[in-house]
Structures are given as structure tokens and as C-alpha cells.
C-alpha positions in Angstrom: 55.1 -45.7 -108.3 57.4 -43.5 -111.2 58.9 -46.7 -112.5 55.0 -48.3 -113.2 53.9 -45.2 -115.2 57.7 -45.8 -117.0 56.2 -49.2 -117.9 52.6 -48.0 -119.0 54.1 -45.8 -121.3 56.6 -47.5 -123.6 57.2 -45.1 -125.7 57.8 -41.8 -122.9 61.3 -41.9 -122.8 61.9 -42.4 -127.0 60.0 -39.5 -126.9 61.8 -37.3 -124.8 64.5 -38.4 -126.4 63.3 -37.2 -129.5 62.3 -33.8 -128.3 65.4 -33.0 -126.7 67.5 -34.2 -130.4 64.7 -31.9 -132.4 65.4 -29.2 -129.9 69.7 -29.2 -130.0 68.8 -29.7 -134.2 66.9 -26.9 -133.9 69.3 -24.9 -131.4 72.3 -25.8 -134.0 69.6 -24.3 -136.9 69.4 -21.2 -135.1 73.6 -20.7 -134.4 73.7 -21.6 -138.0 71.4 -18.4 -139.0 72.5 -16.1 -136.7 76.2 -16.3 -137.8 74.7 -16.2 -141.9 72.5 -12.8 -140.6 75.7 -11.7 -138.6 77.7 -11.9 -141.9 74.8 -10.8 -144.3 74.5 -6.8 -145.5 71.1 -5.2 -143.7 68.2 -5.1 -146.0 70.4 -8.4 -148.4 68.2 -10.8 -147.6 64.8 -9.0 -148.5 66.3 -8.6 -152.6 65.5 -11.0 -155.2 68.4 -10.6 -158.0 65.1 -11.2 -160.2 63.8 -7.7 -159.1 65.0 -4.5 -160.1 64.9 -2.3 -157.0 64.7 1.7 -157.3 65.6 4.0 -155.3 63.0 7.4 -154.6 65.6 9.9 -153.6 65.1 13.9 -153.0 64.8 16.9 -151.3 62.2 17.0 -148.7 58.5 18.1 -149.9 59.4 17.1 -153.8 56.6 14.5 -153.9 58.5 11.1 -153.6 55.7 9.4 -151.2 53.1 11.0 -153.2 54.3 9.7 -156.0 54.8 6.1 -154.7 51.5 5.7 -153.3 49.5 6.8 -156.5 51.4 4.0 -158.3 50.3 1.8 -155.2 47.0 2.8 -154.7 45.7 4.8 -158.0 42.4 5.4 -156.3 43.6 7.2 -153.7 42.5 10.7 -154.3 45.9 13.1 -153.7 43.7 15.3 -151.3 43.1 12.4 -148.6 47.0 11.0 -149.2 48.4 14.5 -148.5 46.2 14.5 -145.9 47.3 11.1 -143.9 50.6 12.0 -145.0 50.5 15.5 -143.5 48.8 13.3 -139.4 51.7 10.2 -140.1 54.3 12.7 -140.2 52.8 15.5 -136.9 52.0 11.5 -134.6 55.7 10.5 -135.3 56.5 14.0 -133.8 54.6 13.7 -131.1 55.8 10.0 -130.3 60.0 10.5 -130.1 60.1 11.5 -133.9 63.1 13.9 -134.6 61.0 17.5 -134.1 60.9 18.8 -137.9 62.6 16.1 -139.3 59.4 15.3 -142.1 58.9 11.6 -143.0 59.9 9.3 -140.1 60.6 6.4 -142.2 61.1 5.6 -145.5 58.6 3.3 -147.5 58.6 0.1 -149.7 56.7 -1.3 -152.1 56.7 -4.0 -155.0 55.0 -3.9 -158.1 54.8 -5.9 -161.7 54.9 -4.3 -165.6 55.8 -5.2 -168.4 58.6 -3.2 -169.0 60.5 -4.0 -165.9 58.1 -7.4 -165.0 58.6 -7.3 -160.9 60.7 -4.1 -159.2 60.3 -2.8 -155.9 60.6 1.3 -155.1 62.1 2.1 -152.2 61.3 5.9 -150.9 64.0 7.5 -148.2 62.9 10.6 -147.3 65.0 14.1 -148.4 65.1 15.5 -144.4 68.9 16.1 -143.3 68.5 13.2 -140.5 68.3 10.7 -143.5 70.1 12.2 -146.1 73.4 10.7 -143.9 71.5 7.1 -144.2 71.4 7.1 -148.3 74.2 5.6 -148.7 73.3 2.3 -146.4 70.6 1.7 -148.8 72.8 1.8 -151.7 75.5 -0.3 -150.6 73.6 -2.9 -149.2 70.8 -3.8 -151.7 71.6 -3.9 -155.7 70.0 -0.6 -156.9 69.0 -0.9 -161.0 67.5 2.9 -161.2 67.5 6.2 -159.1 64.8 8.5 -159.6 65.4 11.8 -158.5 62.5 13.7 -157.8 62.4 17.6 -157.2 60.0 19.9 -156.4 58.8 22.0 -159.8 55.0 22.4 -158.2 55.1 24.6 -154.9 55.4 28.2 -153.8 59.0 28.0 -153.0 60.1 25.4 -156.6 62.2 28.9 -157.5 64.4 28.6 -153.9 67.9 28.3 -155.9 69.3 27.2 -152.2 67.1 24.5 -152.4 68.1 23.6 -156.5 71.4 24.1 -155.8 71.2 21.9 -152.6 69.6 19.4 -155.2 72.4 19.3 -157.7 74.8 18.7 -155.0 73.5 15.5 -153.8 72.4 14.7 -157.3 76.5 15.3 -158.8 77.5 12.4 -155.4 75.0 10.2 -156.1 76.2 10.0 -159.6 79.4 9.3 -158.4 79.1 6.6 -156.0 80.7 3.3 -156.9 78.0 1.8 -155.9 76.2 3.6 -158.6 77.6 3.2 -161.4 75.6 0.8 -163.4 72.6 2.2 -162.2 69.9 4.4 -164.3 69.4 8.2 -163.4 65.9 9.8 -163.7 65.9 13.4 -163.1 61.9 13.9 -162.4 60.4 17.2 -162.3 57.4 16.9 -160.1 54.6 19.2 -161.7 51.2 20.6 -160.5 49.6 20.1 -163.8 49.0 17.4 -166.3 49.2 17.4 -169.7 46.2 16.3 -171.0 44.3 18.0 -168.7 45.8 21.6 -169.1 48.6 21.5 -172.1 48.0 25.3 -172.1 50.2 25.4 -169.0 52.3 22.4 -169.6 53.2 24.5 -173.0 53.9 27.6 -171.3 56.1 25.6 -168.5 58.3 24.2 -171.0 60.8 26.4 -171.5 61.1 26.7 -167.3 61.4 23.0 -167.2 64.7 22.7 -169.2 66.1 26.0 -167.7 65.8 24.0 -164.4 67.0 20.8 -165.8 69.8 23.5 -167.0 70.8 24.6 -163.7 70.4 20.7 -162.6 72.7 20.0 -164.5 71.2 17.3 -166.9 72.7 18.4 -169.7 76.0 18.5 -168.6 75.8 15.3 -167.3 74.5 13.1 -170.6 78.0 14.8 -171.9 79.9 12.9 -169.7 81.9 10.6 -170.2 80.7 8.4 -167.1 76.9 8.8 -167.1 75.8 10.2 -170.7 74.5 6.6 -171.3 72.2 6.2 -168.2 70.8 10.1 -167.1 67.2 11.3 -168.7 64.8 13.9 -167.3 61.5 13.5 -167.1 58.3 15.4 -165.9 54.8 14.5 -164.6 52.7 15.5 -161.6 53.0 12.6 -159.0 49.2 13.3 -157.6 47.5 12.1 -160.5 49.7 10.0 -161.9 48.6 5.8 -162.5 50.7 3.0 -162.8 49.6 2.5 -166.2 50.0 5.8 -167.4 52.1 6.2 -170.6 54.6 8.9 -169.2 55.3 6.0 -165.9 55.1 3.2 -169.0 57.8 5.4 -170.2 60.3 5.9 -167.9 60.3 1.6 -166.9 61.3 1.4 -170.3 64.0 3.4 -170.4 65.7 2.2 -167.1 64.9 -0.9 -168.5 67.1 -0.3 -171.5 70.0 1.4 -169.2 70.3 -1.6 -167.2 70.4 -3.6 -170.3 73.3 -1.3 -171.9 75.4 -0.2 -169.2 77.6 -2.3 -168.0 77.2 -3.3 -164.1 
């Protein structure tokens, strides 16, 4: 009876052979793909040579994630964003995260703009746990720029221990071989807007320049290896938008440095 079925479906043996051949070919492709992944650094397959990659780094609580998502979702109100991000951090600590470590993971978003065309931003937490993982990102992703965000708005902005720790981190990053051609932007996250409160911005100008000096910006600008690739900027990360003139100026400077500094 089995033989009669074979006779009734003359294509069955050929179909079985085709399926077997397809399975063998698929298995071979999977082995090749697995071997390729084994030889490829983490994150490398996520990036494109035509897309600039920017790292958002800095101490915990400086406003990196706020900046990222105000650029991605400019209509998201700052108060709502702060509440949602705080909830995510609390939820992570209750679900096996490291207690007190702050942000539970890195964030990545992609953008388009005239100065840089296509670019991606990696927001990496600044707590002690993630600081040890920072090199994993810039050693396995080709980085065009590092935006180092500094808290210049909160009640602890004058904490000298935090400021000197930020300076030390900045020194380390500037001298990393993988970042030797990257643009560096020291970004002071302020709690006001020049457009809405020009008087406050004027009053804070001297303090901002003093903070840049403590962080080493004038020193870096005069140092041979770094003087053409580092700059300072101030903006309010909670009110920024992707088309804001200050953000567009930062992107233009990054593009200029990227074209000037040999890789």
C-alpha cells in the first residue's frame, strides 16, 4: 500500500530530496553566519559606515537620557519624561537590577539632520557599573563624537568631588586610542533657557566659564593632540529640540572636526 502511494504521487520523492537539499543548504548558511558572528566584534553589525555614531557620556544624573529623548520626542514634556524615566529605574531595581545603580541600560536612537545627515546616539549610563563598560562601546563601534554631559542645574552641581571625577573621566576618554579622531563636546546642562531667561543666562556666564576651566577645557584646547577636536557648549537638555540653533551648531562643529581630524 505504501508503494501505491509512491506511485500515485510521483513528485513526492523529488520534493523530499528538494527539502533535504534546502535544509542542508540552510544549515551550511547558518554555520557560515555563526562563524562570521564569532569573528565580529559586538555591535559592529548594527552600524553603517555611512552613519555617524555619537556617544553620550558623563556622570550619573547629568541629563544624558533627557537630552536623547527630547531630541527624539521633542513634544514629550520634561515633567512627564522625568516621571517615566524615574519609574523605569525604580522598576529595574525591583526586577533584579543593581540597587542604586540608576539607569538600568543604555539607550540608542537614530536621527537625520542636514549637518550630519544620518547619525545614531548611544546614551550610556554614568554610574560606576556602566563606567567600566564604556570602553566596550567605543572599541567596537566607530565613534565620530563624544558628547560629555555635565550637571550644571541641580542642587549638587557645586560638588567638587563630582566635578573632579568628571575631569578625570574626560582625561581618560580623550587619551583613548580608539577615540583619537573623535570630536569632543563638553556640554554643560543648564536649568534655564537663554531665550526665556536671558538675565539668568547672563548671570551664570562667569560660573560656566569657571566650570569649563576646572574641567580642563582651556588646557585641552592648548594641548597638541586635542586642540582641534574639543569644544564647550551650554544648553538646557530638558527644553532642547532637534532643530534648535544650539543643537544644530553642535552637529556642524562635529562634522567640521570629523572632516579636519585625520582618522
